KETIVO-49256 format. One record per residue (C-alpha): x, y, z; residue in one letter. Coordinates in steps of 0.5 Angstrom, whole numbers. Layout:
! KETIVO-49256
<<X Y Z> 'a'> ...
This chain:
! KETIVO-49256
<<-163 223 -67> 'm'> <<-165 226 -74> 'k'> <<-172 224 -73> 'y'> <<-177 227 -67> 'n'> <<-181 221 -64> 'd'> <<-186 225 -62> 't'> <<-192 228 -66> 'w'> <<-193 235 -67> 'd'> <<-200 237 -64> 'l'> <<-199 244 -63> 'd'> <<-198 244 -71> 'a'> <<-206 243 -71> 'm'> <<-208 247 -65> 'y'> <<-203 251 -61> 'q'> <<-204 251 -54> 'g'> <<-208 244 -53> 'g'> <<-215 243 -52> 'v'> <<-216 248 -47> 't'> <<-212 253 -52> 'g'> <<-216 259 -56> 'n'> <<-214 255 -63> 'a'> <<-218 249 -61> 'f'> <<-224 253 -57> 'q'> <<-225 257 -63> 'e'> <<-225 251 -68> 'a'> <<-230 249 -63> 'l'> <<-235 255 -64> 'e'> <<-234 254 -72> 't'> <<-236 247 -71> 'l'> <<-242 249 -68> 'v'> <<-244 255 -73> 'q'> <<-242 250 -79> 'k'> <<-247 244 -76> 'r'> <<-253 249 -74> 'd'> <<-252 252 -82> 'a'> <<-252 245 -84> 'l'> <<-258 242 -80> 'i'> <<-262 248 -82> 'k'> <<-261 246 -89> 'd'> <<-262 239 -88> 'm'> <<-269 240 -84> 'q'> <<-271 245 -90> 'a'> <<-270 239 -95> 'f'> <<-276 236 -99> 'd'> <<-274 230 -104> 'i'> <<-280 232 -108> 'n'> <<-278 239 -109> 'a'> <<-276 241 -116> 't'> <<-268 241 -117> 'g'> <<-268 236 -110> 'a'> <<-262 232 -113> 'p'> <<-258 238 -114> 'a'> <<-260 241 -107> 't'> <<-258 234 -104> 'f'> <<-251 234 -107> 'a'> <<-250 241 -104> 'd'> <<-252 239 -97> 'i'> <<-247 233 -98> 'i'> <<-242 238 -100> 'd'> <<-243 242 -94> 'q'> <<-244 236 -90> 'a'> <<-237 233 -92> 'd'> <<-234 240 -90> 'q'> <<-237 239 -83> 'y'> <<-235 232 -82> 'l'> <<-228 234 -84> 'n'> <<-228 239 -78> 'h'> <<-231 235 -73> 'f'> <<-227 229 -75> 't'> <<-220 233 -74> 't'> <<-223 236 -67> 'l'> <<-225 229 -64> 'i'> <<-219 226 -67> 't'> <<-214 231 -64> 'y'> <<-217 231 -57> 'a'> <<-217 223 -58> 'q'> <<-209 224 -60> 'm'> <<-208 228 -54> 'a'> <<-211 223 -49> 's'> <<-208 217 -52> 'd'> <<-201 221 -51> 'a'> <<-202 222 -44> 'd'> <<-208 218 -41> 'm'> <<-208 222 -35> 'r'> <<-210 229 -39> 'd'> <<-217 230 -36> 'e'> <<-218 236 -40> 'a'> <<-217 232 -47> 'a'> <<-222 226 -44> 's'> <<-227 232 -43> 'a'> <<-226 235 -50> 'a'> <<-227 228 -53> 'i'> <<-234 228 -50> 'n'> <<-236 235 -51> 'k'> <<-234 234 -59> 'v'> <<-238 228 -59> 'a'> <<-244 231 -56> 't'> <<-244 237 -60> 'l'> <<-244 232 -66> 'n'> <<-251 229 -64> 'q'> <<-255 234 -67> 'a'> <<-252 233 -74> 'y'> <<-253 225 -73> 'e'> <<-260 226 -72> 'i'> <<-261 231 -77> 'a'> <<-257 226 -82> 'r'> <<-262 220 -80> 'k'> <<-268 225 -82> 'g'> <<-265 227 -89> 'l'> <<-263 219 -90> 'd'> <<-270 217 -89> 'k'> <<-272 221 -95> 'q'> <<-268 217 -99> 'l'> <<-272 211 -96> 'a'> <<-278 214 -99> 't'> <<-276 213 -106> 'l'> <<-278 207 -110> 's'> <<-272 204 -113> 'd'> <<-274 207 -120> 'a'> <<-274 214 -117> 'e'> <<-268 213 -113> 'f'> <<-264 211 -120> 'q'> <<-267 217 -123> 'd'> <<-265 221 -117> 'f'> <<-258 219 -118> 'l'> <<-257 222 -125> 'a'> <<-255 228 -122> 'e'> <<-247 227 -123> 'p'> <<-245 229 -116> 'r'> <<-249 224 -113> 'l'> <<-248 219 -119> 'a'> <<-240 219 -116> 'e'> <<-242 217 -109> 'i'> <<-248 212 -111> 'a'> <<-245 206 -107> 'f'> <<-245 210 -101> 't'> <<-252 213 -102> 'l'> <<-255 206 -103> 'e'> <<-252 204 -96> 'e'> <<-255 210 -93> 'd'> <<-262 209 -96> 'r'> <<-261 201 -94> 'r'> <<-259 204 -87> 'd'> <<-265 209 -87> 'a'> <<-270 203 -88> 'k'> <<-268 200 -81> 'r'> <<-269 207 -77> 'l'> <<-274 208 -72> 'l'> <<-278 214 -71> 'd'> <<-275 221 -71> 'd'> <<-276 222 -63> 'q'> <<-273 215 -62> 'a'> <<-267 216 -66> 'e'> <<-266 222 -63> 'a'> <<-266 219 -56> 'l'> <<-261 213 -58> 'l'> <<-256 218 -61> 's'> <<-256 222 -54> 'e'> <<-256 215 -50> 'l'> <<-250 213 -54> 'q'> <<-245 218 -50> 'i'> <<-247 215 -44> 'd'> <<-248 209 -46> 'g'> <<-244 205 -51> 'l'> <<-239 210 -52> 's'> <<-239 212 -44> 'g'> <<-238 204 -43> 'w'> <<-232 204 -48> 's'> <<-229 210 -45> 'n'> <<-230 207 -38> 't'> <<-225 201 -40> 'y'> <<-220 206 -43> 's'> <<-220 210 -36> 't'> <<-219 204 -32> 't'> <<-214 201 -36> 'a'> <<-210 208 -36> 's'> <<-209 207 -28> 'v'> <<-207 200 -28> 'm'> <<-200 198 -26> 't'> <<-197 192 -27> 'i'> <<-192 191 -21> 's'> <<-187 185 -22> 'v'> <<-180 184 -20> 'd'> <<-175 182 -25> 'l'> <<-168 180 -25> 'd'> <<-166 187 -26> 'd'> <<-170 189 -20> 'g'> <<-177 192 -19> 'h'> <<-182 195 -24> 'h'> <<-188 198 -24> 'd'> <<-191 198 -31> 'y'> <<-196 201 -35> 's'> <<-201 196 -39> 'v'> <<-198 198 -45> 'g'> <<-190 198 -42> 'q'> <<-192 191 -39> 'a'> <<-195 188 -46> 'm'> <<-189 190 -50> 'n'> <<-184 187 -45> 'n'> <<-188 181 -43> 'm'> <<-187 179 -51> 'y'> <<-180 182 -53> 'a'> <<-176 180 -47> 'd'> <<-171 174 -49> 'p'> <<-171 171 -42> 'n'> <<-177 166 -41> 'p'> <<-177 167 -33> 'e'> <<-178 175 -34> 'n'> <<-183 173 -39> 'r'> <<-187 168 -34> 'a'> <<-186 173 -28> 'k'> <<-189 179 -32> 'i'> <<-195 175 -35> 'f'> <<-196 172 -28> 'a'> <<-197 179 -26> 'a'> <<-201 181 -32> 'w'> <<-206 176 -31> 'e'> <<-206 177 -23> 'e'> <<-208 185 -24> 't'> <<-213 183 -30> 'f'> <<-216 178 -25> 'a'> <<-217 184 -20> 'q'> <<-220 188 -25> 'y'> <<-224 182 -28> 'g'> <<-231 184 -25> 'p'> <<-231 191 -27> 'v'> <<-229 189 -34> 'f'> <<-234 184 -34> 'a'> <<-239 189 -32> 'd'> <<-237 193 -38> 'i'> <<-237 188 -43> 'l'> <<-244 186 -41> 'n'> <<-246 193 -42> 'h'> <<-243 194 -48> 'l'> <<-246 188 -51> 'a'> <<-253 189 -48> 'g'> <<-253 196 -51> 'y'> <<-251 193 -58> 'r'> <<-256 187 -58> 'l'> <<-262 192 -56> 't'> <<-261 197 -61> 't'> <<-259 192 -66> 'q'> <<-266 188 -65> 'k'> <<-270 195 -65> 'a'> <<-267 196 -72> 'h'> <<-269 190 -75> 'g'> <<-263 186 -75> 'y'> <<-264 178 -74> 'n'> <<-257 176 -72> 'd'> <<-251 180 -68> 'f'> <<-247 178 -74> 'm'> <<-251 182 -79> 'e'> <<-249 189 -77> 'e'> <<-241 188 -77> 'p'> <<-242 184 -84> 'l'> <<-245 190 -86> 'e'> <<-240 195 -83> 'y'> <<-235 191 -87> 'n'> <<-238 191 -93> 'r'> <<-237 183 -93> 'i'> <<-242 177 -94> 'k'> <<-242 172 -88> 'g'> <<-241 166 -93> 'e'> <<-234 170 -95> 't'> <<-232 170 -87> 'v'> <<-234 163 -86> 'e'> <<-230 161 -92> 'a'> <<-224 164 -89> 'm'> <<-225 161 -82> 'w'> <<-226 154 -85> 'q'> <<-219 155 -89> 'a'> <<-216 157 -83> 'v'> <<-219 151 -79> 'a'> <<-217 146 -84> 'a'> <<-209 148 -84> 'n'> <<-209 149 -77> 'k'> <<-204 143 -76> 'd'> <<-199 147 -80> 't'> <<-198 152 -75> 'f'> <<-198 148 -69> 'v'> <<-192 145 -72> 'q'> <<-189 151 -72> 'f'> <<-191 153 -65> 'l'> <<-188 146 -63> 'n'> <<-181 147 -66> 'r'> <<-181 154 -63> 'k'> <<-182 151 -56> 'k'> <<-176 146 -58> 'a'> <<-172 152 -60> 'l'> <<-173 156 -54> 'l'> <<-171 150 -50> 'g'> <<-178 150 -46> 'l'> <<-182 144 -44> 'e'> <<-188 147 -45> 't'> <<-190 153 -49> 'l'> <<-194 158 -45> 'n'> <<-198 164 -47> 'w'> <<-193 169 -46> 'q'> <<-188 165 -50> 'd'> <<-192 165 -57> 'v'> <<-189 172 -59> 'd'> <<-182 171 -56> 'a'> <<-176 172 -60> 'p'> <<-171 167 -61> 'l'> <<-164 168 -58> 'd'> <<-158 164 -61> 'f'> <<-151 165 -58> 'e'> <<-148 167 -65> 'd'> <<-154 172 -67> 't'> <<-158 176 -62> 'k'> <<-165 179 -63> 'p'> <<-164 185 -68> 't'> <<-166 192 -65> 't'> <<-167 198 -68> 'f'> <<-167 206 -66> 't'> <<-173 210 -68> 'y'> <<-168 213 -74> 'd'> <<-166 206 -76> 'e'> <<-173 203 -76> 'a'> <<-175 209 -80> 'a'> <<-170 209 -85> 'd'> <<-171 201 -86> 'f'> <<-178 202 -87> 'v'> <<-177 207 -92> 'v'> <<-172 204 -96> 'e'> <<-175 198 -97> 'n'> <<-182 201 -99> 'f'> <<-178 204 -104> 'r'> <<-177 197 -107> 't'> <<-184 196 -108> 'f'> <<-185 203 -111> 'g'> <<-183 211 -110> 'd'> <<-190 213 -108> 'k'> <<-191 209 -102> 'l'> <<-183 211 -100> 'a'> <<-184 218 -101> 'd'> <<-191 218 -97> 'f'> <<-187 215 -91> 'a'> <<-181 219 -91> 'q'> <<-186 225 -91> 's'> <<-190 223 -85> 'a'> <<-184 222 -81> 'i'> <<-181 228 -83> 'd'> <<-187 232 -81> 'k'> <<-188 229 -75> 'r'> <<-194 225 -76> 'w'> <<-192 219 -71> 'i'> <<-192 219 -64> 'e'> <<-187 213 -62> 'a'> <<-184 215 -56> 'e'> <<-183 210 -50> 'd'> <<-186 213 -44> 'r'> <<-191 212 -38> 'p'> <<-198 214 -39> 'g'> <<-199 213 -46> 'k'> <<-205 208 -48> 'r'> <<-203 201 -50> 'p'> <<-203 199 -58> 'g'> <<-202 203 -64> 'g'> <<-207 206 -70> 'y'> <<-207 211 -75> 'c'> <<-212 216 -75> 't'> <<-218 218 -80> 'e'> <<-216 223 -85> 't'> <<-216 230 -82> 'i'> <<-214 237 -84> 'n'> <<-217 235 -91> 'e'> <<-211 231 -93> 'd'> <<-207 229 -87> 'e'> <<-207 223 -82> 't'> <<-203 221 -75> 'r'> <<-200 215 -73> 'i'> <<-200 213 -65> 'f'> <<-195 207 -63> 'm'> <<-190 206 -58> 't'> <<-183 204 -60> 'f'> <<-178 200 -56> 't'> <<-173 198 -61> 'g'> <<-176 191 -63> 's'> <<-177 188 -70> 'r'> <<-184 188 -68> 'n'> <<-184 195 -67> 'd'> <<-181 196 -74> 't'> <<-187 192 -77> 's'> <<-192 196 -73> 't'> <<-189 202 -76> 'l'> <<-189 199 -83> 'a'> <<-196 197 -81> 'h'> <<-199 204 -79> 'e'> <<-195 207 -85> 'l'> <<-199 203 -90> 'g'> <<-206 205 -87> 'h'> <<-204 212 -88> 'a'> <<-202 211 -95> 'f'> <<-208 208 -96> 'h'> <<-212 214 -93> 's'> <<-207 219 -97> 'd'> <<-209 215 -104> 'v'> <<-216 216 -103> 'l'> <<-216 224 -102> 't'> <<-217 225 -109> 's'> <<-223 221 -109> 'e'> <<-230 224 -107> 'a'> <<-230 225 -99> 'p'> <<-236 220 -99> 's'> <<-232 215 -103> 'n'> <<-226 215 -98> 'q'> <<-229 211 -92> 'a'> <<-227 204 -93> 'y'> <<-229 199 -89> 'a'> <<-224 196 -83> 'm'> <<-223 189 -87> 'n'> <<-220 192 -93> 'v'> <<-216 198 -89> 'a'> <<-212 192 -86> 'e'> <<-210 190 -93> 't'> <<-206 196 -94> 'a'> <<-203 196 -87> 's'> <<-201 188 -88> 't'> <<-198 189 -95> 'f'> <<-194 194 -92> 'a'> <<-191 190 -87> 'e'> <<-190 184 -92> 't'> <<-186 188 -96> 'i'> <<-181 190 -90> 'v'> <<-181 183 -87> 'a'> <<-179 180 -94> 'n'> <<-174 185 -94> 'a'> <<-171 183 -87> 'n'> <<-171 176 -90> 'l'> <<-167 178 -96> 'k'> <<-162 181 -92> 'q'> <<-160 176 -87> 'a'> <<-153 174 -86> 'k'> <<-153 168 -82> 's'> <<-158 162 -81> 'k'> <<-159 164 -74> 's'> <<-161 171 -76> 'e'> <<-166 168 -82> 'r'> <<-169 163 -77> 'l'> <<-170 170 -72> 'q'> <<-173 173 -78> 'l'> <<-178 167 -80> 'l'> <<-180 167 -73> 'n'> <<-182 174 -73> 'a'> <<-186 174 -80> 'k'> <<-189 168 -77> 'm'> <<-191 171 -71> 'e'> <<-196 175 -75> 'n'> <<-199 169 -78> 'a'> <<-200 166 -72> 'i'> <<-203 172 -69> 'a'> <<-208 172 -75> 'm'> <<-210 165 -76> 'f'> <<-210 163 -68> 'm'> <<-210 169 -64> 'n'> <<-215 173 -68> 'i'> <<-219 166 -69> 'r'> <<-219 165 -62> 's'> <<-222 172 -61> 'r'> <<-228 171 -66> 'f'> <<-229 164 -63> 'l'> <<-230 167 -56> 'f'> <<-234 173 -58> 'e'> <<-239 169 -62> 't'> <<-240 165 -56> 'a'> <<-240 171 -51> 'f'> <<-246 174 -56> 'y'> <<-250 168 -56> 't'> <<-250 167 -49> 'e'> <<-251 174 -47> 'r'> <<-257 174 -51> 'q'> <<-260 170 -45> 'd'> <<-257 175 -40> 'g'> <<-251 177 -36> 'f'> <<-245 173 -37> 'v'> <<-240 172 -31> 's'> <<-233 173 -31> 'e'> <<-232 166 -29> 's'> <<-236 164 -35> 'r'> <<-232 169 -40> 'l'> <<-226 166 -37> 'n'> <<-228 159 -39> 'e'> <<-230 162 -46> 'l'> <<-224 165 -47> 'm'> <<-220 159 -45> 't'> <<-224 154 -50> 'q'> <<-223 159 -56> 'a'> <<-216 159 -55> 'q'> <<-215 151 -54> 'e'> <<-219 150 -60> 'e'> <<-215 156 -64> 'a'> <<-208 154 -62> 'f'> <<-210 146 -63> 'g'> <<-207 145 -56> 'g'> <<-200 148 -57> 'a'> <<-200 152 -51> 'i'> <<-200 150 -44> 'n'> <<-202 156 -40> 'd'> <<-207 160 -43> 'l'> <<-209 167 -42> 'h'> <<-216 167 -39> 'p'> <<-217 174 -38> 'h'> <<-215 176 -45> 'f'> <<-222 178 -46> 'w'> <<-221 183 -41> 'a'> <<-214 186 -43> 's'> <<-215 186 -50> 'k'> <<-218 193 -52> 'l'> <<-221 191 -58> 'h'> <<-227 188 -55> 'f'> <<-229 194 -52> 'f'> <<-229 199 -58> 'i'> <<-235 202 -58> 'd'> <<-236 203 -66> 'd'> <<-238 196 -68> 'v'> <<-237 189 -65> 'p'> <<-233 183 -68> 'f'> <<-227 188 -69> 'y'> <<-222 183 -70> 'n'> <<-224 178 -76> 'f'> <<-222 184 -81> 'p'> <<-215 183 -79> 'y'> <<-215 176 -81> 't'> <<-218 178 -87> 'f'> <<-214 184 -89> 'g'> <<-208 179 -88> 'y'> <<-210 174 -92> 'm'> <<-213 179 -97> 'f'> <<-206 182 -97> 's'> <<-202 176 -98> 'l'> <<-207 175 -105> 'g'> <<-205 181 -107> 'i'> <<-197 180 -106> 'y'> <<-197 174 -109> 'a'> <<-200 178 -115> 'e'> <<-194 183 -114> 'y'> <<-189 177 -115> 'l'> <<-192 175 -121> 'k'> <<-191 181 -125> 'a'> <<-188 187 -120> 'p'> <<-186 192 -126> 'e'> <<-191 197 -125> 'g'> <<-195 194 -120> 'f'> <<-195 200 -115> 'e'> <<-200 203 -120> 'e'> <<-205 197 -120> 'r'> <<-204 197 -112> 'y'> <<-206 204 -112> 'i'> <<-212 203 -117> 'a'> <<-215 197 -112> 'l'> <<-214 202 -106> 'l'> <<-218 207 -109> 'k'> <<-224 203 -110> 'd'> <<-224 201 -103> 't'> <<-229 206 -101> 'g'> <<-234 205 -107> 'r'> <<-236 197 -107> 'm'> <<-237 191 -103> 't'> <<-231 187 -101> 't'> <<-233 181 -106> 'e'> <<-234 186 -112> 'e'> <<-227 189 -110> 'l'> <<-223 182 -110> 'a'> <<-227 180 -117> 'm'> <<-225 187 -120> 'k'> <<-218 187 -119> 'h'> <<-216 180 -117> 'l'> <<-221 176 -121> 'g'> <<-222 172 -114> 'a'> <<-229 169 -111> 'd'> <<-228 170 -104> 'l'> <<-234 166 -102> 't'> <<-230 160 -105> 'k'> <<-224 156 -101> 'p'> <<-219 157 -107> 'd'> <<-217 164 -106> 'f'> <<-216 163 -98> 'w'> <<-212 157 -99> 'q'> <<-207 160 -104> 'a'> <<-206 166 -99> 'a'> <<-205 160 -93> 'i'> <<-200 157 -97> 'd'> <<-196 163 -98> 'l'> <<-195 163 -90> 'a'> <<-195 155 -90> 'a'> <<-189 156 -94> 'a'> <<-185 160 -89> 'd'> <<-187 155 -84> 'v'> <<-184 149 -88> 'k'> <<-178 153 -89> 'e'> <<-177 155 -82> 'f'> <<-178 147 -80> 'l'> <<-173 145 -85> 'a'> <<-167 150 -83> 'e'> <<-168 149 -76> 's'> <<-168 141 -76> 'e'> <<-161 140 -74> 'd'> <<-162 145 -68> 'l'> <<-167 140 -64> 'v'> 
């Protein structure tokens, strides 16, 4: 192996979370925090020179936040790499607790912005350093108007650790000790949640997939009452705090968080629903190619197995080289960055027990760095995941030249860069297909993404909408959660799946993340938005990488609708843009149907 498939955490803090380096960094964090809070509390927005002083405080806060983010991200990475690491879990809570005082002081500072009239605020922004980050300051001012009195906000901040974050951590801890036990054709297996998920979707043997899914659903059913409690408490906490902060609807907060209008999200889902039949046709054809009487949940992402072409597998080295090579067909900057991240061991990809399931790219840490977490098992899906997360990392990298306050982009546009990177690799795969069977396998792999975005994630959105609607009136039982989940899946998949996944709500980490509810729809937005960008690239590929980077650089300082209008000339509240994006995916379905017609 020429590449190391584990990340180098010691390069950040030798000795881990209990080592001297990490502990000394904690002490430095407290010193920075206390000095910053002192300056925040002394600030008077009506004093002479207030804008310049405010700008100095923002600079100081940026330095503190980078230090804080690096520490808590490091602890989270250590925990995710080994969910049994109790010291890492404790460190996460400790760093988060240390940050509470800053959060309280920052809210008090932002409240001063809210005391300014619109005209006074515009005068305040005349300071060059503040003018550069005007968009985010306007958001801070808007959010400050929702705040309660200082004492109440301080209490909410303190309760966050043992409330919202506490319940989210309880879910992660519970999932970490779960074992999925199953007897397959090669013997008995005791899988972690992450290992079971990877094998359930990747195994070409339908009997194995069915056995793993049965064990998976049974295990999550055993823990169902616990996860129902956790989900209800997370939602109850959110609804209570949303009401206290003046939100009139549970969707307002996630829409603000994603800098997107409700009309845009509605237009997107309307387009998806209107085109559902096209993707039902794909699933029906896939069922026939798999030789199945019924298509069940575990079969949706199953690889196609032909006698003359077995599903392609990769070593980690091969996948890394393949991704970099095909990134270079788009642009040298993307490819060079990906190669550097791989060489520097920013990626944790080893397949081993004890890791948390899923994958992610961290926020920017150590000033200009990120880290990627995933589990690489050799499938094309894992290669796509590698490309996906490197797309995230590249997005963060191109923003490092911007003011720190302008580097915080919303989740929906974050998924744009990752999905764009996936698309490059998927299309490169298709071009290199050596046979009809291989091309069908690659189209299937590509369509799995579309099915996930248009059907699976739509079912999550429908479920979460129904759940939050009912949760406003009280606790929603496990059995009712199962009903809401299967109803959502039936609607989103158009009846194409026979055996559904009632406990999907319990098995999907995204429902239990503490940042914000409705964590899922930004993925579909990012997928479709990236298709629109890719269509522009196909029209004029020469020099497009610079246009692409310019778009990414703007993601932290304007709304989603403004971003699309400036760089694509598109109105996202209208159906035209969304239909054009769906048409690109629908073209793959038509090609798949045409090429497989003589095989069924």
